[in-house]
N, CA, C and O atoms as CSV, one atom per row, in Angstrom:
chain,resi,resn,atom,element,x,y,z
A,1,MET,N,N,12.179,-28.942,32.217
A,1,MET,CA,C,13.154,-29.654,31.301
A,1,MET,C,C,12.913,-30.884,30.546
A,1,MET,O,O,13.055,-31.018,29.330
A,2,LYS,N,N,12.532,-31.769,31.389
A,2,LYS,CA,C,11.626,-33.267,31.367
A,2,LYS,C,C,10.768,-33.123,30.134
A,2,LYS,O,O,10.994,-33.817,29.142
A,3,VAL,N,N,9.891,-32.334,30.167
A,3,VAL,CA,C,8.680,-31.964,29.258
A,3,VAL,C,C,9.364,-31.327,27.881
A,3,VAL,O,O,8.994,-31.714,26.772
A,4,LEU,N,N,10.146,-30.560,28.010
A,4,LEU,CA,C,10.876,-30.227,26.540
A,4,LEU,C,C,11.398,-31.644,25.931
A,4,LEU,O,O,10.945,-32.046,24.860
A,5,GLU,N,N,12.293,-32.323,26.603
A,5,GLU,CA,C,12.837,-33.101,26.292
A,5,GLU,C,C,11.829,-34.525,25.222
A,5,GLU,O,O,12.275,-35.343,24.418
A,6,LYS,N,N,10.545,-34.308,25.650
A,6,LYS,CA,C,9.620,-35.137,25.334
A,6,LYS,C,C,9.227,-34.818,23.638
A,6,LYS,O,O,9.034,-35.669,22.770
A,7,LEU,N,N,9.180,-33.298,23.487
A,7,LEU,CA,C,8.698,-32.870,22.537
A,7,LEU,C,C,9.353,-33.119,21.134
A,7,LEU,O,O,10.572,-32.976,21.036
A,8,PRO,N,N,8.697,-33.441,20.171
A,8,PRO,CA,C,9.442,-33.716,18.744
A,8,PRO,C,C,10.480,-32.570,18.263
A,8,PRO,O,O,10.448,-31.424,18.710
A,9,PRO,N,N,11.383,-33.017,17.317
A,9,PRO,CA,C,12.261,-32.185,17.142
A,9,PRO,C,C,11.886,-31.180,16.199
A,9,PRO,O,O,11.151,-31.572,15.293
A,10,VAL,N,N,12.190,-30.070,16.198
A,10,VAL,CA,C,11.720,-28.573,15.425
A,10,VAL,C,C,11.849,-29.047,13.885
A,10,VAL,O,O,12.854,-29.613,13.454
A,11,LYS,N,N,10.927,-28.804,13.258
A,11,LYS,CA,C,11.371,-28.754,11.617
A,11,LYS,C,C,12.137,-27.676,11.144
A,11,LYS,O,O,12.597,-26.835,11.916
A,12,PRO,N,N,12.284,-27.645,10.075
A,12,PRO,CA,C,12.918,-26.488,9.610
A,12,PRO,C,C,11.788,-25.502,9.071
A,12,PRO,O,O,10.670,-25.913,8.762
A,13,LEU,N,N,12.154,-24.228,8.987
A,13,LEU,CA,C,11.448,-23.220,8.450
A,13,LEU,C,C,10.866,-23.384,7.061
A,13,LEU,O,O,11.657,-23.354,6.118
A,14,GLU,N,N,9.705,-23.535,6.851
A,14,GLU,CA,C,9.315,-23.632,5.336
A,14,GLU,C,C,8.910,-22.033,4.718
A,14,GLU,O,O,8.195,-21.254,5.349
A,15,PHE,N,N,9.397,-21.785,3.635
A,15,PHE,CA,C,8.888,-20.750,3.187
A,15,PHE,C,C,8.937,-20.761,1.414
A,15,PHE,O,O,9.385,-21.709,0.771
A,16,GLU,N,N,8.514,-19.810,0.956
A,16,GLU,CA,C,8.268,-19.646,-0.702
A,16,GLU,C,C,9.577,-18.618,-0.876
A,16,GLU,O,O,9.843,-17.719,-0.079
A,17,GLU,N,N,10.251,-18.902,-1.946
A,17,GLU,CA,C,11.169,-17.920,-2.371
A,17,GLU,C,C,10.508,-16.877,-2.825
A,17,GLU,O,O,9.437,-17.008,-3.417
A,18,PHE,N,N,11.077,-15.712,-2.599
A,18,PHE,CA,C,10.717,-14.364,-3.116
A,18,PHE,C,C,11.814,-13.484,-3.760
A,18,PHE,O,O,12.794,-13.087,-3.130
A,19,ASN,N,N,11.579,-13.210,-5.055
A,19,ASN,CA,C,12.633,-12.402,-5.704
A,19,ASN,C,C,11.849,-11.189,-5.877
A,19,ASN,O,O,10.825,-11.241,-6.557
A,20,TYR,N,N,12.251,-10.022,-5.293
A,20,TYR,CA,C,11.950,-8.673,-5.467
A,20,TYR,C,C,12.660,-7.534,-6.570
A,20,TYR,O,O,13.819,-7.169,-6.375
A,21,VAL,N,N,12.113,-7.175,-7.373
A,21,VAL,CA,C,12.779,-6.491,-8.432
A,21,VAL,C,C,12.369,-5.280,-8.534
A,21,VAL,O,O,11.267,-5.095,-9.050
A,22,LYS,N,N,13.109,-4.213,-8.092
A,22,LYS,CA,C,12.960,-2.863,-7.969
A,22,LYS,C,C,12.761,-2.323,-9.403
A,22,LYS,O,O,13.506,-2.509,-10.366
A,23,PRO,N,N,11.183,-1.358,-9.340
A,23,PRO,CA,C,11.371,-0.867,-10.502
A,23,PRO,C,C,12.143,0.416,-10.961
A,23,PRO,O,O,12.768,1.177,-10.223
A,24,ASP,N,N,12.011,0.498,-12.086
A,24,ASP,CA,C,13.318,1.542,-13.023
A,24,ASP,C,C,12.334,2.928,-12.339
A,24,ASP,O,O,12.944,3.813,-11.740
A,25,ARG,N,N,11.145,2.995,-12.455
A,25,ARG,CA,C,10.519,4.339,-12.324
A,25,ARG,C,C,9.212,4.025,-11.542
A,25,ARG,O,O,8.391,3.136,-11.770
A,26,LEU,N,N,9.219,5.098,-10.433
A,26,LEU,CA,C,7.670,4.933,-9.701
A,26,LEU,C,C,6.836,5.659,-10.354
A,26,LEU,O,O,6.870,6.856,-10.068
A,27,ASP,N,N,6.086,5.332,-11.149
A,27,ASP,CA,C,5.059,5.825,-12.081
A,27,ASP,C,C,3.741,5.338,-11.295
A,27,ASP,O,O,3.587,4.429,-10.480
A,28,TRP,N,N,2.794,6.334,-11.874
A,28,TRP,CA,C,1.057,6.051,-11.338
A,28,TRP,C,C,0.300,6.567,-12.315
A,28,TRP,O,O,0.705,7.371,-13.155
A,29,GLU,N,N,-1.007,6.045,-12.221
A,29,GLU,CA,C,-2.155,6.593,-13.060
A,29,GLU,C,C,-3.205,6.651,-12.193
A,29,GLU,O,O,-3.362,5.824,-11.295
A,30,ILE,N,N,-4.125,7.811,-12.450
A,30,ILE,CA,C,-5.499,7.655,-11.720
A,30,ILE,C,C,-6.874,7.574,-12.683
A,30,ILE,O,O,-7.195,8.438,-13.499
A,31,PHE,N,N,-7.547,6.443,-12.422
A,31,PHE,CA,C,-8.687,6.713,-13.537
A,31,PHE,C,C,-9.982,6.317,-12.556
A,31,PHE,O,O,-9.894,5.773,-11.456
A,32,LYS,N,N,-10.984,6.657,-13.116
A,32,LYS,CA,C,-12.483,6.309,-12.028
A,32,LYS,C,C,-13.305,5.082,-12.810
A,32,LYS,O,O,-13.508,4.788,-13.988
A,33,GLU,N,N,-13.615,4.608,-11.694
A,33,GLU,CA,C,-14.378,3.192,-11.760
A,33,GLU,C,C,-15.898,3.866,-11.100
A,33,GLU,O,O,-15.894,4.392,-9.987
A,34,GLY,N,N,-16.690,3.806,-11.626
A,34,GLY,CA,C,-17.857,4.415,-11.253
A,34,GLY,C,C,-17.842,5.683,-10.439
A,34,GLY,O,O,-17.796,6.721,-11.098
A,35,GLU,N,N,-17.870,5.781,-9.230
A,35,GLU,CA,C,-17.692,7.179,-8.254
A,35,GLU,C,C,-16.232,7.032,-7.694
A,35,GLU,O,O,-15.739,7.989,-7.096
A,36,THR,N,N,-15.518,5.865,-7.865
A,36,THR,CA,C,-14.477,5.731,-7.247
A,36,THR,C,C,-13.076,6.100,-8.110
A,36,THR,O,O,-12.954,5.673,-9.259
A,37,PHE,N,N,-12.139,6.835,-7.548
A,37,PHE,CA,C,-11.109,7.375,-8.090
A,37,PHE,C,C,-9.828,5.908,-7.806
A,37,PHE,O,O,-9.600,5.677,-6.619
A,38,VAL,N,N,-9.165,5.121,-8.732
A,38,VAL,CA,C,-8.560,4.157,-8.638
A,38,VAL,C,C,-7.099,4.519,-8.988
A,38,VAL,O,O,-6.925,4.942,-10.131
A,39,VAL,N,N,-6.019,4.418,-8.175
A,39,VAL,CA,C,-4.707,4.780,-8.371
A,39,VAL,C,C,-3.840,3.492,-8.768
A,39,VAL,O,O,-3.866,2.557,-7.968
A,40,VAL,N,N,-3.212,3.385,-9.723
A,40,VAL,CA,C,-2.546,2.222,-9.925
A,40,VAL,C,C,-1.238,2.613,-10.498
A,40,VAL,O,O,-1.060,3.806,-10.740
A,41,GLY,N,N,-0.177,1.642,-10.775
A,41,GLY,CA,C,1.146,1.897,-10.941
A,41,GLY,C,C,2.298,1.170,-10.039
A,41,GLY,O,O,2.034,0.392,-9.122
A,42,SER,N,N,3.439,1.492,-10.384
A,42,SER,CA,C,4.494,0.858,-9.612
A,42,SER,C,C,4.639,1.631,-8.439
A,42,SER,O,O,5.136,0.957,-7.537
A,43,LEU,N,N,4.358,2.940,-8.078
A,43,LEU,CA,C,4.322,3.577,-6.857
A,43,LEU,C,C,3.368,2.881,-5.727
A,43,LEU,O,O,3.575,2.555,-4.558
A,44,VAL,N,N,2.022,2.781,-6.748
A,44,VAL,CA,C,1.279,1.830,-5.610
A,44,VAL,C,C,1.893,0.516,-5.097
A,44,VAL,O,O,1.868,0.224,-3.901
A,45,GLU,N,N,2.367,-0.155,-5.907
A,45,GLU,CA,C,3.022,-1.420,-5.535
A,45,GLU,C,C,4.031,-1.363,-4.336
A,45,GLU,O,O,4.009,-2.077,-3.333
A,46,VAL,N,N,4.929,-0.360,-4.649
A,46,VAL,CA,C,5.926,-0.339,-3.568
A,46,VAL,C,C,5.060,0.330,-2.373
A,46,VAL,O,O,5.269,-0.048,-1.220
A,47,LEU,N,N,4.276,1.130,-2.594
A,47,LEU,CA,C,3.570,1.349,-0.941
A,47,LEU,C,C,2.908,0.297,-0.187
A,47,LEU,O,O,3.010,0.119,1.027
A,48,ARG,N,N,2.106,-0.499,-1.146
A,48,ARG,CA,C,1.323,-1.936,-0.609
A,48,ARG,C,C,2.587,-2.880,0.249
A,48,ARG,O,O,2.321,-3.615,1.200
A,49,ARG,N,N,3.917,-2.687,-0.284
A,49,ARG,CA,C,4.776,-3.692,0.588
A,49,ARG,C,C,5.440,-2.716,1.709
A,49,ARG,O,O,5.985,-3.214,2.694
A,50,ASN,N,N,5.376,-1.355,1.530
A,50,ASN,CA,C,6.145,-0.812,2.615
A,50,ASN,C,C,4.957,0.076,3.827
A,50,ASN,O,O,5.346,0.701,4.814
A,51,VAL,N,N,3.633,-0.078,3.450
A,51,VAL,CA,C,2.839,0.757,4.403
A,51,VAL,C,C,1.932,-0.094,5.100
A,51,VAL,O,O,1.262,-0.965,4.545
A,52,VAL,N,N,1.909,0.225,6.622
A,52,VAL,CA,C,1.455,-0.938,7.391
A,52,VAL,C,C,0.105,0.038,7.970
A,52,VAL,O,O,0.226,0.934,8.805
A,53,LEU,N,N,-1.078,-0.342,7.366
A,53,LEU,CA,C,-2.249,0.293,7.342
A,53,LEU,C,C,-2.815,0.493,8.981
A,53,LEU,O,O,-3.566,1.443,9.203
A,54,ASP,N,N,-2.489,-0.279,9.921
A,54,ASP,CA,C,-2.721,-0.036,11.276
A,54,ASP,C,C,-1.827,1.041,11.920
A,54,ASP,O,O,-2.253,1.493,12.983
A,55,ASP,N,N,-0.621,1.545,11.442
A,55,ASP,CA,C,0.139,2.475,11.929
A,55,ASP,C,C,0.039,3.606,11.744
A,55,ASP,O,O,0.402,3.979,10.629
A,56,PRO,N,N,-0.349,4.398,12.466
A,56,PRO,CA,C,-0.495,6.093,12.050
A,56,PRO,C,C,0.457,6.629,11.309
A,56,PRO,O,O,0.241,7.252,10.269
A,57,HIS,N,N,1.998,6.336,11.994
A,57,HIS,CA,C,2.828,6.895,11.265
A,57,HIS,C,C,3.108,6.336,9.770
A,57,HIS,O,O,3.439,7.037,8.814
A,58,SER,N,N,2.951,5.236,9.762
A,58,SER,CA,C,2.825,4.883,8.445
A,58,SER,C,C,1.910,5.106,7.166
A,58,SER,O,O,2.070,4.977,5.952
A,59,LEU,N,N,0.853,5.508,8.022
A,59,LEU,CA,C,-0.370,6.243,7.077
A,59,LEU,C,C,0.091,7.512,6.922
A,59,LEU,O,O,0.032,7.861,5.743
A,60,ALA,N,N,0.531,8.342,7.663
A,60,ALA,CA,C,1.266,9.733,7.352
A,60,ALA,C,C,2.356,9.300,6.368
A,60,ALA,O,O,2.180,9.870,5.291
A,61,TYR,N,N,3.360,8.534,6.363
A,61,TYR,CA,C,4.069,8.202,5.252
A,61,TYR,C,C,3.290,8.362,3.779
A,61,TYR,O,O,3.643,9.224,2.976
A,62,LEU,N,N,2.276,7.507,3.535
A,62,LEU,CA,C,1.489,7.308,2.503
A,62,LEU,C,C,1.049,8.629,1.977
A,62,LEU,O,O,1.201,9.034,0.825
A,63,GLN,N,N,0.429,9.306,3.066
A,63,GLN,CA,C,-0.106,10.565,2.467
A,63,GLN,C,C,1.113,11.593,2.052
A,63,GLN,O,O,0.836,12.285,1.072
A,64,LYS,N,N,2.229,11.782,2.546
A,64,LYS,CA,C,3.228,12.390,2.396
A,64,LYS,C,C,3.788,12.132,1.079
A,64,LYS,O,O,4.179,13.053,0.363
A,65,VAL,N,N,3.851,10.648,0.664
A,65,VAL,CA,C,4.206,9.883,-0.574
A,65,VAL,C,C,3.448,10.708,-1.581
A,65,VAL,O,O,3.987,11.474,-2.379
A,66,LEU,N,N,2.265,10.508,-1.489
A,66,LEU,CA,C,1.176,10.471,-2.401
A,66,LEU,C,C,0.907,12.261,-2.762
A,66,LEU,O,O,0.512,12.577,-3.884
A,67,ARG,N,N,1.183,13.395,-1.624
A,67,ARG,CA,C,1.210,14.545,-1.835
A,67,ARG,C,C,2.554,14.848,-2.652
A,67,ARG,O,O,2.396,15.607,-3.608
A,68,ASP,N,N,3.993,14.319,-2.401
A,68,ASP,CA,C,5.003,14.768,-2.967
A,68,ASP,C,C,5.173,14.281,-4.040
A,68,ASP,O,O,6.071,14.711,-4.764
A,69,ARG,N,N,4.323,13.211,-4.449
A,69,ARG,CA,C,4.372,12.644,-5.948
A,69,ARG,C,C,3.358,13.228,-6.687
A,69,ARG,O,O,3.014,12.797,-7.788
A,70,GLY,N,N,2.803,14.301,-6.076
A,70,GLY,CA,C,1.312,14.997,-7.075
A,70,GLY,C,C,0.362,14.021,-7.303
A,70,GLY,O,O,-0.228,14.135,-8.377
A,71,VAL,N,N,0.003,12.964,-6.498
A,71,VAL,CA,C,-1.167,12.188,-6.528
A,71,VAL,C,C,-2.215,13.028,-6.114
A,71,VAL,O,O,-3.161,13.154,-6.891
A,72,ILE,N,N,-2.231,13.613,-5.064
A,72,ILE,CA,C,-3.296,14.183,-4.495
A,72,ILE,C,C,-3.728,15.517,-5.192
A,72,ILE,O,O,-4.872,15.948,-5.047
A,73,ALA,N,N,-2.863,16.113,-5.893
A,73,ALA,CA,C,-2.995,17.327,-6.717
A,73,ALA,C,C,-3.888,16.706,-7.974
A,73,ALA,O,O,-4.977,17.198,-8.269
A,74,GLU,N,N,-3.328,15.600,-8.669
A,74,GLU,CA,C,-4.184,15.232,-9.719
A,74,GLU,C,C,-5.230,14.673,-9.529
A,74,GLU,O,O,-6.019,14.622,-10.473
A,75,LEU,N,N,-5.584,14.076,-8.267
A,75,LEU,CA,C,-7.162,13.624,-7.898
A,75,LEU,C,C,-7.968,14.920,-7.698
A,75,LEU,O,O,-9.122,15.018,-8.113
A,76,ARG,N,N,-7.355,15.873,-7.076
A,76,ARG,CA,C,-8.289,17.025,-6.833
A,76,ARG,C,C,-8.550,17.643,-8.536
A,76,ARG,O,O,-9.719,17.852,-8.860
A,77,LYS,N,N,-7.574,17.879,-9.439
A,77,LYS,CA,C,-8.045,17.971,-10.946
A,77,LYS,C,C,-8.894,17.218,-11.379
A,77,LYS,O,O,-9.806,17.694,-12.055
A,78,MET,N,N,-8.840,15.906,-11.128
A,78,MET,CA,C,-10.164,15.115,-11.702
A,78,MET,C,C,-11.694,15.335,-10.923
A,78,MET,O,O,-12.775,14.893,-11.313
A,79,GLY,N,N,-11.469,16.016,-9.917
A,79,GLY,CA,C,-12.744,16.237,-9.085
A,79,GLY,C,C,-13.027,15.704,-8.000
A,79,GLY,O,O,-14.143,15.786,-7.487
A,80,ALA,N,N,-11.926,15.007,-7.445
A,80,ALA,CA,C,-11.846,14.357,-6.227
A,80,ALA,C,C,-12.353,15.397,-4.850
A,80,ALA,O,O,-11.716,16.439,-4.695
A,81,ASN,N,N,-13.081,15.194,-4.235
A,81,ASN,CA,C,-13.309,16.180,-2.972
A,81,ASN,C,C,-13.345,15.291,-1.842
A,81,ASN,O,O,-13.077,14.103,-2.020
A,82,GLU,N,N,-13.716,15.828,-0.424
A,82,GLU,CA,C,-13.573,15.338,0.667
A,82,GLU,C,C,-14.221,13.953,0.827
A,82,GLU,O,O,-13.762,13.006,1.466
A,83,ARG,N,N,-15.454,14.010,0.082
A,83,ARG,CA,C,-16.217,12.594,0.405
A,83,ARG,C,C,-16.031,11.768,-0.785
A,83,ARG,O,O,-16.974,11.039,-1.089
A,84,SER,N,N,-14.846,11.750,-1.605
A,84,SER,CA,C,-14.684,10.814,-2.819
A,84,SER,C,C,-14.132,9.480,-2.028
A,84,SER,O,O,-13.728,9.582,-0.870
A,85,THR,N,N,-14.138,8.574,-2.531
A,85,THR,CA,C,-13.676,7.289,-2.303
A,85,THR,C,C,-12.210,7.048,-3.075
A,85,THR,O,O,-12.321,7.288,-4.277
A,86,ILE,N,N,-11.237,6.747,-2.790
A,86,ILE,CA,C,-10.220,6.807,-3.177
A,86,ILE,C,C,-9.477,5.085,-3.363
A,86,ILE,O,O,-9.719,4.514,-2.300
A,87,ASN,N,N,-8.913,4.392,-4.048
A,87,ASN,CA,C,-8.699,3.223,-4.234
A,87,ASN,C,C,-7.403,3.090,-4.399
A,87,ASN,O,O,-7.006,3.324,-5.540
A,88,ILE,N,N,-6.485,2.735,-3.482
A,88,ILE,CA,C,-4.976,2.678,-3.799
A,88,ILE,C,C,-4.647,0.965,-3.476
A,88,ILE,O,O,-4.782,0.416,-2.382
A,89,GLY,N,N,-4.341,0.540,-4.324
A,89,GLY,CA,C,-3.845,-0.821,-4.139
A,89,GLY,C,C,-4.891,-1.901,-3.382
A,89,GLY,O,O,-4.518,-2.726,-2.548
A,90,GLY,N,N,-5.965,-1.767,-3.738
A,90,GLY,CA,C,-7.285,-2.515,-3.187
A,90,GLY,C,C,-7.793,-2.180,-2.022
A,90,GLY,O,O,-8.815,-2.730,-1.613
A,91,GLU,N,N,-7.101,-1.147,-1.260
A,91,GLU,CA,C,-7.831,-0.396,-0.104
A,91,GLU,C,C,-8.363,0.844,-0.642
A,91,GLU,O,O,-8.065,1.457,-1.667
A,92,GLU,N,N,-9.529,1.167,0.606
A,92,GLU,CA,C,-10.246,2.136,-0.015
A,92,GLU,C,C,-10.083,3.328,1.214
A,92,GLU,O,O,-10.012,3.067,2.415
A,93,PHE,N,N,-10.044,4.632,0.638
A,93,PHE,CA,C,-9.634,5.874,1.428
A,93,PHE,C,C,-10.736,6.912,1.065
A,93,PHE,O,O,-11.507,6.777,0.115
A,94,GLU,N,N,-10.726,7.894,1.871
A,94,GLU,CA,C,-11.495,8.718,1.845
A,94,GLU,C,C,-10.427,9.943,1.574
A,94,GLU,O,O,-9.430,9.769,2.274
A,95,LEU,N,N,-10.331,11.268,0.671
A,95,LEU,CA,C,-9.550,11.911,0.540
A,95,LEU,C,C,-9.686,12.843,1.352
A,95,LEU,O,O,-10.694,13.549,1.330
A,96,ILE,N,N,-8.401,13.076,2.482
A,96,ILE,CA,C,-8.361,14.128,3.359
A,96,ILE,C,C,-6.991,14.797,3.294
A,96,ILE,O,O,-5.872,14.294,3.198
A,97,ASP,N,N,-7.377,16.045,3.369
A,97,ASP,CA,C,-6.161,17.059,3.244
A,97,ASP,C,C,-5.524,17.654,4.331
A,97,ASP,O,O,-4.587,18.431,4.147
């Protein structure tokens, strides 16, 4: 207790204010950059905020959303296969079904 009394007072928490604006629609588009398929759009921005890449359950959620929203099907139509590199929000993945 005596040691704690000697510590300096706790400073208030400092943070930058953040205002989240929910998009009206969750849209996306895919383009090729060299051999990499790049997925962009408001859907990707929402996923970047909500998916934890170190968590297998969160990654499963990412795959489900991409499948349910038709992103995986569109990647297949554009020629993506099991060896293709997919860039989503700056992170690179291999296409896996």
